[in-house]
N, CA, C and O atoms as a MOPAC input file, in Angstrom:
PM7 MOZYME 1SCF
protein

 N      0.84500 1    -1.18900 1     0.00000 1
 C      0.00000 1     0.00000 1     0.00000 1
 C      0.88000 1     1.23800 1     0.00000 1
 O      1.92700 1     1.26200 1     0.64600 1
 N      0.46300 1     2.24800 1    -0.71100 1
 C      1.25400 1     3.46600 1    -0.86000 1
 C      0.88700 1     4.48700 1     0.20500 1
 O     -0.26800 1     4.56300 1     0.62400 1
 N      1.86400 1     5.27000 1     0.64400 1
 C      1.60300 1     6.38400 1     1.54400 1
 C      1.18500 1     7.62600 1     0.77300 1
 O      0.86000 1     8.64600 1     1.37900 1
 N      1.18900 1     7.55600 1    -0.54700 1
 C      0.87700 1     8.68600 1    -1.40600 1
 C     -0.62100 1     8.76600 1    -1.63400 1
 O     -1.18400 1     7.90300 1    -2.30900 1
 N     -1.30300 1     9.81000 1    -1.07100 1
 C     -2.74200 1     9.92500 1    -1.28900 1
 C     -3.09300 1    10.03200 1    -2.76000 1
 O     -4.17200 1     9.59700 1    -3.16400 1
 N     -2.21300 1    10.59700 1    -3.56900 1
 C     -2.49000 1    10.73900 1    -4.99700 1
 C     -2.51700 1     9.39000 1    -5.68600 1
 O     -3.09100 1     9.25900 1    -6.76800 1
 N     -1.90900 1     8.38900 1    -5.08000 1
 C     -1.86800 1     7.06600 1    -5.69100 1
 C     -3.08600 1     6.23100 1    -5.31800 1
 O     -3.34100 1     5.20000 1    -5.93900 1
 N     -3.83300 1     6.66000 1    -4.32000 1
 C     -4.97700 1     5.86900 1    -3.88600 1
 C     -6.22200 1     6.25500 1    -4.67000 1
 O     -6.39700 1     7.40500 1    -5.07200 1
 N     -7.06900 1     5.27700 1    -4.87300 1
 C     -8.32900 1     5.53800 1    -5.54900 1
 C     -9.40200 1     5.72400 1    -4.49300 1
 O     -9.23200 1     5.29500 1    -3.35200 1
 N    -10.49300 1     6.35200 1    -4.85600 1
 C    -11.59200 1     6.56600 1    -3.93800 1
 C    -12.21300 1     7.91400 1    -4.19200 1
 O    -11.85900 1     8.61700 1    -5.13900 1
 N    -13.14700 1     8.26200 1    -3.33000 1
 C    -13.88400 1     9.50400 1    -3.49600 1
 C    -12.96800 1    10.72000 1    -3.36400 1
 O    -12.11500 1    10.78400 1    -2.47900 1
 N    -13.16400 1    11.66400 1    -4.25000 1
 C    -12.37800 1    12.89100 1    -4.20000 1
 C    -13.08000 1    13.89300 1    -3.29600 1
 O    -14.26000 1    14.19100 1    -3.48500 1
 N    -12.35800 1    14.40300 1    -2.32500 1
 C    -12.86800 1    15.39300 1    -1.38200 1
 C    -11.91600 1    16.58100 1    -1.36100 1
 O    -10.80600 1    16.50500 1    -1.88900 1
 N    -12.35000 1    17.67300 1    -0.75200 1
 C    -11.47800 1    18.84100 1    -0.61400 1
 C    -10.21800 1    18.47200 1     0.16500 1
 O     -9.12100 1    18.92300 1    -0.16400 1
 N    -10.37900 1    17.66500 1     1.17900 1
 C     -9.23400 1    17.23100 1     1.98600 1
 C     -8.24200 1    16.42200 1     1.14900 1
 O     -7.02900 1    16.60400 1     1.25400 1
 N     -8.77400 1    15.53200 1     0.32200 1
 C     -7.88800 1    14.71900 1    -0.51900 1
 C     -7.18100 1    15.57700 1    -1.56600 1
 O     -5.99800 1    15.36500 1    -1.83400 1
 N     -7.88400 1    16.54000 1    -2.16100 1
 C     -7.24900 1    17.41800 1    -3.14800 1
 C     -6.03700 1    18.09700 1    -2.51900 1
 O     -4.94600 1    18.08600 1    -3.08900 1
 N     -6.23400 1    18.68500 1    -1.34400 1
 C     -5.13900 1    19.36400 1    -0.64900 1
 C     -4.01200 1    18.38500 1    -0.32900 1
 O     -2.84300 1    18.69400 1    -0.56100 1
 N     -4.34500 1    17.22100 1     0.19700 1
 C     -3.32500 1    16.22900 1     0.55700 1
 C     -2.55500 1    15.75800 1    -0.67000 1
 O     -1.33500 1    15.60600 1    -0.62000 1
 N     -3.26000 1    15.52800 1    -1.76200 1
 C     -2.60400 1    15.08600 1    -2.99600 1
 C     -1.62500 1    16.14400 1    -3.50600 1
 O     -0.50400 1    15.82400 1    -3.90300 1
 N     -2.05600 1    17.40000 1    -3.49000 1
 C     -1.19900 1    18.48800 1    -3.96600 1
 C      0.02600 1    18.62400 1    -3.06300 1
 O      1.15000 1    18.73800 1    -3.55200 1
 N     -0.18900 1    18.61200 1    -1.75500 1
 C      0.94200 1    18.70900 1    -0.83100 1
 C      1.91700 1    17.55400 1    -1.03700 1
 O      3.13200 1    17.74100 1    -0.98300 1
 N      1.37700 1    16.36400 1    -1.27100 1
 C      2.22600 1    15.19000 1    -1.47500 1
 C      3.10500 1    15.34300 1    -2.71600 1
 O      4.31500 1    15.13200 1    -2.64400 1
 N      2.51100 1    15.70500 1    -3.84700 1
 C      3.31300 1    15.78700 1    -5.07800 1
 C      4.32600 1    16.93200 1    -5.03200 1
 O      5.35200 1    16.88800 1    -5.71000 1
 N      4.02900 1    17.95900 1    -4.22500 1
 C      4.96200 1    19.07700 1    -4.09700 1
 C      5.97800 1    18.86600 1    -2.97200 1
 O      6.91000 1    19.65500 1    -2.81800 1
 N      5.79700 1    17.80900 1    -2.19300 1
 C      6.70800 1    17.55600 1    -1.08400 1
 C      6.54800 1    18.54300 1     0.05800 1
 O      7.49800 1    18.81300 1     0.79300 1
 N      5.34700 1    19.08000 1     0.20600 1
 C      5.05600 1    20.05900 1     1.25500 1
 C      4.42500 1    19.36100 1     2.45800 1
 O      3.66800 1    18.40500 1     2.28500 1
 N      4.72300 1    19.82000 1     3.66600 1
 C      4.06000 1    19.25100 1     4.84000 1
 C      2.58100 1    19.64000 1     4.86500 1
 O      2.17600 1    20.63000 1     4.25600 1
 N      1.79400 1    18.85300 1     5.57100 1
 C      0.35800 1    19.12100 1     5.68200 1
 C      0.13200 1    20.53700 1     6.20300 1
 O      0.75700 1    20.96000 1     7.17600 1
 N     -0.75600 1    21.25200 1     5.55200 1
 C     -1.11200 1    22.59900 1     5.96200 1
 C     -0.17000 1    23.69100 1     5.48200 1
 O     -0.35900 1    24.85900 1     5.82000 1
 N      0.83800 1    23.33200 1     4.70300 1
 C      1.83400 1    24.31900 1     4.26300 1
 C      1.32900 1    25.22800 1     3.14700 1
 O      1.83600 1    26.33800 1     2.97800 1
 N      0.35000 1    24.77900 1     2.39300 1
 C     -0.14300 1    25.55400 1     1.25000 1
 C     -1.35500 1    26.38800 1     1.63600 1
 O     -2.26600 1    25.90200 1     2.30600 1
 N     -1.36000 1    27.64600 1     1.20900 1
 C     -2.54400 1    28.47000 1     1.36900 1
 C     -3.55100 1    28.12900 1     0.28000 1
 O     -3.17200 1    27.67200 1    -0.79800 1
 N     -4.80900 1    28.34400 1     0.55200 1
 C     -5.87000 1    28.02600 1    -0.40400 1
 C     -5.65500 1    28.70000 1    -1.75700 1
 O     -5.98600 1    28.13100 1    -2.79700 1
 N     -5.10600 1    29.89600 1    -1.74100 1
 C     -4.96800 1    30.68100 1    -2.96900 1
 C     -3.52000 1    30.82500 1    -3.43400 1
 O     -3.23100 1    31.61300 1    -4.33400 1
 N     -2.60900 1    30.06500 1    -2.82300 1
 C     -1.21400 1    30.08900 1    -3.28800 1
 C     -1.16100 1    29.65200 1    -4.74600 1
 O     -1.85800 1    28.72100 1    -5.14900 1
 N     -0.32900 1    30.33000 1    -5.53400 1
 C     -0.11200 1    29.93000 1    -6.92300 1
 C      0.76700 1    28.68500 1    -6.90500 1
 O      1.93900 1    28.74700 1    -6.53300 1
 N      0.19700 1    27.56500 1    -7.30700 1
 C      0.91200 1    26.29400 1    -7.22800 1
 C      2.09200 1    26.22800 1    -8.18900 1
 O      3.02500 1    25.45800 1    -7.96100 1
 N      2.06900 1    27.00800 1    -9.24200 1
 C      3.22300 1    27.06800 1   -10.14300 1
 C      4.41600 1    27.68600 1    -9.42100 1
 O      5.55500 1    27.26000 1    -9.61100 1
 N      4.14500 1    28.69200 1    -8.59400 1
 C      5.20500 1    29.32000 1    -7.80400 1
 C      5.71800 1    28.39600 1    -6.70400 1
 O      6.83500 1    28.56400 1    -6.21500 1
 N      4.89600 1    27.41900 1    -6.31900 1
 C      5.27300 1    26.47900 1    -5.25500 1
 C      5.92800 1    25.21300 1    -5.80000 1
 O      6.24600 1    24.30500 1    -5.03300 1
 N      6.13400 1    25.14200 1    -7.12500 1
 C      6.85800 1    24.01700 1    -7.70100 1
 C      6.04300 1    23.05800 1    -8.55300 1
 O      6.57200 1    22.05600 1    -9.03300 1
 N      4.75700 1    23.35400 1    -8.74700 1
 C      3.94200 1    22.48600 1    -9.60000 1
 C      4.46300 1    22.58800 1   -11.03000 1
 O      4.67800 1    23.68400 1   -11.54800 1
 N      4.66000 1    21.44000 1   -11.65600 1
 C      5.08600 1    21.40600 1   -13.05100 1
 C      4.16400 1    20.46700 1   -13.81900 1
 O      3.26300 1    19.86400 1   -13.23600 1
 N      4.38300 1    20.34500 1   -15.10700 1
 C      3.47000 1    19.56600 1   -15.94700 1
 C      3.44500 1    18.08800 1   -15.56700 1
 O      2.38800 1    17.46000 1   -15.63000 1
 N      4.55700 1    17.53500 1   -15.18400 1
 C      4.58700 1    16.11400 1   -14.82200 1
 C      3.79600 1    15.87300 1   -13.54300 1
 O      3.01100 1    14.92800 1   -13.46600 1
 N      3.99700 1    16.71400 1   -12.55100 1
 C      3.23800 1    16.57600 1   -11.29900 1
 C      1.74100 1    16.77700 1   -11.54500 1
 O      0.91000 1    16.04200 1   -11.01000 1
 N      1.41300 1    17.77000 1   -12.35200 1
 C      0.00900 1    18.04600 1   -12.63600 1
 C     -0.64600 1    16.88200 1   -13.37100 1
 O     -1.77600 1    16.51500 1   -13.05000 1
 N      0.03100 1    16.30400 1   -14.33600 1
 C     -0.53600 1    15.14900 1   -15.04700 1
 C     -0.72400 1    13.96600 1   -14.10800 1
 O     -1.68400 1    13.21100 1   -14.26000 1
 N      0.16200 1    13.78900 1   -13.15300 1
 C      0.01600 1    12.73700 1   -12.15400 1
 C     -1.26500 1    12.93500 1   -11.34600 1
 O     -2.00100 1    11.98300 1   -11.08600 1
 N     -1.52200 1    14.18000 1   -10.95600 1
 C     -2.74700 1    14.48300 1   -10.21900 1
 C     -3.98300 1    14.26200 1   -11.08400 1
 O     -4.96300 1    13.67200 1   -10.62800 1
 N     -3.94300 1    14.73000 1   -12.32300 1
 C     -5.07700 1    14.55600 1   -13.23800 1
 C     -5.42100 1    13.07600 1   -13.36900 1
 O     -6.59100 1    12.70500 1   -13.27800 1
 N     -4.43000 1    12.23700 1   -13.58000 1
 C     -4.67600 1    10.79700 1   -13.73600 1
 C     -5.24500 1    10.19000 1   -12.46200 1
 O     -6.16200 1     9.37000 1   -12.52300 1
 N     -4.71900 1    10.57600 1   -11.32600 1
 C     -5.22300 1    10.07100 1   -10.05100 1
 C     -6.67800 1    10.47600 1    -9.84300 1
 O     -7.50300 1     9.65900 1    -9.43400 1
 N     -6.98500 1    11.72600 1   -10.12400 1
 C     -8.34300 1    12.21100 1    -9.91600 1
 C     -9.31300 1    11.62900 1   -10.93300 1
 O    -10.49000 1    11.44900 1   -10.61800 1
 N     -8.86000 1    11.33400 1   -12.12500 1
 C     -9.70900 1    10.64100 1   -13.10500 1
 C    -10.05800 1     9.24600 1   -12.60400 1
 O    -11.18700 1     8.78600 1   -12.77700 1
 N     -9.09600 1     8.57500 1   -11.98400 1
 C     -9.35600 1     7.24600 1   -11.41900 1
 C    -10.39700 1     7.31200 1   -10.30800 1
 O    -11.09300 1     6.33200 1   -10.04100 1
 N    -10.49800 1     8.46500 1    -9.66600 1
 C    -11.49600 1     8.66900 1    -8.61700 1
 C    -12.85200 1     9.05400 1    -9.21100 1
 O    -13.81000 1     9.29100 1    -8.47600 1
 N    -12.92900 1     9.11400 1   -10.54600 1
 C    -14.19900 1     9.37400 1   -11.20900 1
 C    -14.46200 1    10.82000 1   -11.57100 1
 O    -15.58100 1    11.17000 1   -11.94600 1
 N    -13.45800 1    11.66300 1   -11.46600 1
 C    -13.62900 1    13.08500 1   -11.77100 1
 C    -13.17000 1    13.36100 1   -13.19600 1
 O    -12.08100 1    12.95200 1   -13.59800 1
 N    -14.00800 1    14.05600 1   -13.95300 1
 C    -13.64800 1    14.45500 1   -15.31400 1
 C    -12.91500 1    15.78500 1   -15.24900 1
 O    -13.49400 1    16.80600 1   -14.87700 1
 N    -11.65600 1    15.76800 1   -15.60900 1
 C    -10.86900 1    17.00000 1   -15.65300 1
 C     -9.74100 1    16.82500 1   -16.65000 1
 O     -9.52900 1    15.73500 1   -17.18000 1
 N     -9.02900 1    17.89300 1   -16.89700 1
 C     -7.89600 1    17.80300 1   -17.81200 1
 C     -6.81200 1    18.78600 1   -17.39000 1
 O     -7.03500 1    19.67700 1   -16.57000 1
 N     -5.65600 1    18.60200 1   -17.96400 1
 C     -4.47200 1    19.39300 1   -17.65300 1
 C     -4.72100 1    20.88500 1   -17.86300 1
 O     -4.40700 1    21.69300 1   -16.98900 1
 N     -5.27600 1    21.25300 1   -19.00300 1
 C     -5.46800 1    22.67100 1   -19.35300 1
 C     -6.36700 1    23.37500 1   -18.34500 1
 O     -6.05400 1    24.47700 1   -17.89400 1
 N     -7.47900 1    22.74500 1   -17.99100 1
 C     -8.42200 1    23.34600 1   -17.04500 1
 C     -7.74000 1    23.67800 1   -15.72900 1
 O     -7.91800 1    24.77000 1   -15.18900 1
 N     -6.95700 1    22.73500 1   -15.21300 1
 C     -6.29400 1    22.95500 1   -13.93200 1
 C     -5.12900 1    23.93600 1   -14.05700 1
 O     -4.89500 1    24.73400 1   -13.14900 1
 N     -4.40900 1    23.88300 1   -15.15600 1
 C     -3.26000 1    24.77400 1   -15.34100 1
 C     -3.68400 1    26.24100 1   -15.43600 1
 O     -2.90500 1    27.13300 1   -15.10100 1
 N     -4.90100 1    26.49200 1   -15.88500 1
 C     -5.38300 1    27.86800 1   -16.02000 1
 C     -5.63100 1    28.54200 1   -14.67500 1
 O     -5.55500 1    29.76600 1   -14.57400 1
 N     -5.92700 1    27.75200 1   -13.64000 1
 C     -6.20400 1    28.29300 1   -12.30500 1
 C     -5.45200 1    27.46200 1   -11.26700 1
 O     -6.06100 1    26.62600 1   -10.59900 1
 N     -4.14700 1    27.67100 1   -11.11600 1
 C     -3.33200 1    26.79500 1   -10.27800 1
 C     -3.33800 1    27.13700 1    -8.78300 1
 O     -2.34700 1    27.63200 1    -8.24600 1
 N     -4.47100 1    26.86400 1    -8.12200 1
 C     -4.52800 1    27.01200 1    -6.66200 1
 C     -5.41600 1    25.91000 1    -6.10100 1
 O     -6.26300 1    25.36000 1    -6.80500 1
 N     -5.21500 1    25.59700 1    -4.83500 1
 C     -6.03100 1    24.57600 1    -4.17800 1
 C     -7.49600 1    24.99700 1    -4.19000 1
 O     -8.37300 1    24.17000 1    -4.44100 1
 N     -7.77100 1    26.26300 1    -3.92300 1
 C     -9.15600 1    26.75000 1    -3.90200 1
 C     -9.82300 1    26.57400 1    -5.26200 1
 O    -10.95100 1    26.08700 1    -5.34300 1
 N     -9.13600 1    26.96600 1    -6.32300 1
 C     -9.70600 1    26.84600 1    -7.66500 1
 C     -9.91500 1    25.38700 1    -8.03400 1
 O    -10.95700 1    25.03100 1    -8.58400 1
 N     -8.94700 1    24.54400 1    -7.74100 1
 C     -9.07200 1    23.13400 1    -8.09800 1
 C    -10.19700 1    22.46700 1    -7.31700 1
 O    -10.91300 1    21.62300 1    -7.85600 1
 N    -10.35500 1    22.83900 1    -6.05500 1
 C    -11.45900 1    22.28100 1    -5.27100 1
 C    -12.78900 1    22.67300 1    -5.90700 1
 O    -13.68500 1    21.84100 1    -6.04800 1
 N    -12.91300 1    23.93500 1    -6.28800 1
 C    -14.14700 1    24.40200 1    -6.94200 1
 C    -14.36400 1    23.67600 1    -8.26500 1
 O    -15.46100 1    23.18300 1    -8.52900 1
 N    -13.34000 1    23.60900 1    -9.08800 1
 C    -13.46000 1    22.98700 1   -10.40900 1
 C    -13.76200 1    21.49000 1   -10.32800 1
 O    -14.53400 1    20.96800 1   -11.13200 1
 N    -13.16800 1    20.81400 1    -9.38100 1
 C    -13.29500 1    19.35700 1    -9.31300 1
 C    -14.52200 1    18.88100 1    -8.55400 1
 O    -15.03000 1    17.79300 1    -8.82600 1
 N    -15.00600 1    19.67600 1    -7.60700 1
 C    -16.09900 1    19.20500 1    -6.76400 1
 C    -17.44700 1    19.82400 1    -7.07500 1
 O    -18.47600 1    19.24100 1    -6.73500 1
 N    -17.47600 1    20.98900 1    -7.71200 1
 C    -18.76000 1    21.60300 1    -8.06500 1
 C    -19.37200 1    20.85700 1    -9.23400 1
 O    -18.69700 1    20.52600 1   -10.20900 1
 N    -20.65300 1    20.60300 1    -9.11400 1
 C    -21.36400 1    19.88000 1   -10.18700 1
 C    -21.65900 1    20.77400 1   -11.33900 1
 O    -22.25000 1    20.33500 1   -12.32600 1

């Protein structure tokens, strides 16, 4: 079993989005602000594609471009969880 939340499948929640992002960026829990620009915090295309694939496995329809246009935890939570 992996310690990486991004590697686990299951329901996508706001908590999981934050944990997945912190994990791929190597940040401790709670280190990211809701509106921090994730590109400035080290998010790159490879990390973002890893998140997209993980979240697709959780049943969420999203893509790289949509997330790259608004790179913050707050925006991604809104985009991924709002119906």
